[in-house]
C-alpha positions in Angstrom: 157.7 -94.0 9.0 154.6 -94.0 10.1 153.0 -90.8 12.2 152.2 -90.6 15.6 148.6 -91.3 16.0 146.6 -91.4 19.1 143.2 -93.7 18.8 140.1 -93.9 20.6 138.1 -97.1 20.3 134.9 -97.4 22.1 132.0 -100.7 22.3 129.2 -98.9 23.3 126.5 -100.1 25.4 124.0 -98.7 27.7 125.0 -101.0 30.5 129.2 -101.3 30.0 130.9 -99.2 27.6 134.3 -99.8 27.0 136.4 -97.7 26.1 140.6 -98.0 24.6 142.8 -96.2 23.9 146.1 -96.5 22.1 149.1 -94.7 20.5 150.6 -95.8 17.2 153.6 -95.3 15.4 155.2 -97.2 12.5 155.4 -101.0 14.1 155.2 -99.4 17.6 151.2 -99.6 19.7 150.9 -98.6 23.6 147.9 -98.4 25.3 147.4 -95.2 27.0 144.4 -96.0 28.6 141.3 -98.5 29.2 138.0 -98.8 31.2 134.3 -98.9 30.5 131.9 -96.9 31.5 129.0 -98.1 33.4 126.2 -97.6 34.4 122.7 -98.9 36.7 118.9 -100.5 35.3 117.6 -98.1 38.6 119.0 -95.3 36.7 116.3 -93.4 33.5 117.3 -93.9 30.2 118.9 -90.0 30.3 120.3 -90.2 33.0 122.5 -93.1 31.7 122.6 -91.3 28.1 123.7 -88.3 29.8 126.7 -90.2 32.2 128.1 -91.3 28.7 127.7 -88.6 26.0 129.7 -86.9 30.1 132.1 -89.5 30.4 132.7 -90.1 26.3 133.1 -86.3 25.9 135.6 -86.0 29.1 137.9 -89.4 27.6 138.4 -86.8 24.9 139.4 -84.0 25.8 141.6 -85.6 28.5 142.7 -88.2 25.6 142.7 -86.1 22.1 142.9 -88.5 20.3 143.3 -88.8 16.1 139.5 -89.9 15.7 137.4 -92.4 17.1 136.1 -96.1 16.1 132.3 -97.6 16.2 131.7 -100.7 15.8 129.3 -101.1 13.4 125.5 -101.8 14.5 124.3 -105.8 14.4 121.8 -106.5 15.6 119.2 -109.7 15.7 116.2 -110.1 14.4 114.9 -111.8 17.2 115.8 -108.7 19.9 114.5 -104.9 18.4 114.8 -103.9 22.1 118.4 -104.3 22.2 119.6 -102.3 18.9 117.6 -99.7 20.5 119.1 -98.8 22.8 122.5 -99.1 21.9 121.3 -96.9 18.9 120.2 -94.8 21.9 124.3 -95.0 23.9 125.8 -94.5 19.6 124.2 -91.9 19.0 125.3 -89.9 22.4 128.9 -90.9 21.8 128.4 -89.7 18.5 127.4 -86.5 19.4 130.5 -86.1 21.5 132.6 -86.4 18.8 130.8 -84.0 16.5 130.5 -81.4 19.7 134.5 -82.0 20.0 134.6 -82.4 16.3 137.2 -85.8 16.2 136.4 -87.8 13.1 133.9 -90.7 13.8 135.2 -94.0 12.0 133.1 -97.7 11.6 133.2 -100.7 11.0 132.0 -104.0 11.2 132.2 -106.5 13.8 134.2 -108.5 10.9 136.1 -106.3 9.1 137.6 -105.5 12.9 138.2 -109.5 13.7 139.6 -109.7 10.0 142.1 -107.0 11.0 143.3 -108.0 14.4 142.5 -112.0 13.7 143.1 -112.5 10.5 139.9 -113.9 10.6 136.1 -112.3 9.8 134.0 -115.2 11.7 137.3 -115.5 14.4 135.9 -116.2 17.8 135.6 -114.1 20.8 138.4 -115.1 23.0 139.9 -115.2 19.9 140.2 -111.4 19.4 140.7 -111.1 23.2 144.4 -113.3 23.6 145.5 -111.9 20.0 144.7 -108.4 22.0 146.8 -108.9 24.9 149.7 -110.8 22.6 149.8 -107.2 20.8 149.8 -104.5 22.6 151.9 -106.8 26.0 149.0 -106.8 28.7 149.2 -109.0 32.2 146.1 -110.6 31.0 142.9 -110.6 30.1 140.4 -107.7 30.2 138.0 -107.9 33.1 134.7 -106.9 30.4 135.3 -108.2 27.1 133.9 -104.8 26.6 137.2 -103.2 26.6 139.7 -105.9 24.7 136.4 -105.3 21.6 137.2 -101.8 22.5 141.6 -102.1 21.8 140.7 -104.5 18.8 138.7 -101.9 17.1 141.2 -98.8 17.6 143.9 -102.5 16.6 142.3 -102.6 13.2 141.9 -99.2 12.6 146.0 -99.0 12.9 145.7 -101.6 11.2 143.4 -100.6 7.8 144.6 -97.4 7.5 148.3 -98.9 7.4 147.3 -100.9 4.9 145.7 -97.9 2.5 149.3 -95.9 3.2 
């Protein structure tokens, strides 16, 4: 039997950051909390980053995860600004982890898909359906950022169990 573990998955972005906390023990898994942190393009960058940092810090304080899982940055050479902004959002999330002494784990998107679906190049819709099925959700969340965050948390639970 595996001990109880709380895993917080976060799909970082500047406009919509998705999060999903799961509790897992053995083969049992349950969603504790899931949602999005939204910022407006009308706000200054520093205000947006502060909002993300504060929300993640509060989430960590409330959920008390054993670890936080982030997706590694993948950037297309045609969109360097996207990577730059994503990196800043990730940075404040990493800072919150450091300040609150929560271990940080990172996986590439293909690793997460492989763990959850069994295929590293699975389409996003397939990952969403699998997450909904595994967690017994009544519907696909409105924001795919939430599904992505929950997929990261699930992937980590599967990966660490495989190592035991």
